[in-house]
N, C-alpha and C positions, 0 to 999 in steps of 0.2 A: 363484464367478464375479466376475469384475470389473464395475466401474462404467462405462456407456456413456458415451459424450461428454457427451450431453445431461444425464444425472445428475450427472456431475462439475461442469459448468459451472453448473448450477441450484444445487448445493451451494456451490461458490465464491462465486456470487453473494449467496447468502443469508449466507455468513461476511462478506463484504465489506460488506454493508449492515448487519451488527449491529456490526462493527467501527467503521464510520462513526457509527451513533448513539452508541457508548460514548466516540468520541472529541469529539464535538461537545457531549455532556453534560459534560465537563469531569473525568469519573470515570477517563481514561486515565493513566497515569503518564508525562508526557513525557519523563522521562529515558529510557523505553523506546523511543520513537518513531523510527524511522528513515525517511528519504526516500532512496530508491536509484534510479539509473537507469544503463543503459549508457552509456559513453563513446564517442561516435562516432570514427571513424578521422579523425584530421587535426584533431580538434578542439583548440583552444589553450587555451580558458578554462573553468573551470566556472562554473556560476550562483551567485552568493553568495546564502546563504539567511542567515536570522536578523535580529538587529538591527542597525542601521548607526548 
């Protein structure tokens, strides 16, 4: 039997909460961290991330 949408969302929320704790603690390997988002239609420039 599959998960209900409520069970799925609850599980994902807990997983994200745990991941956030690991990142904030400094124990997450930064080289494995990726920030992604969809590019909107007509978008001409991407947000610059990192050190300037």
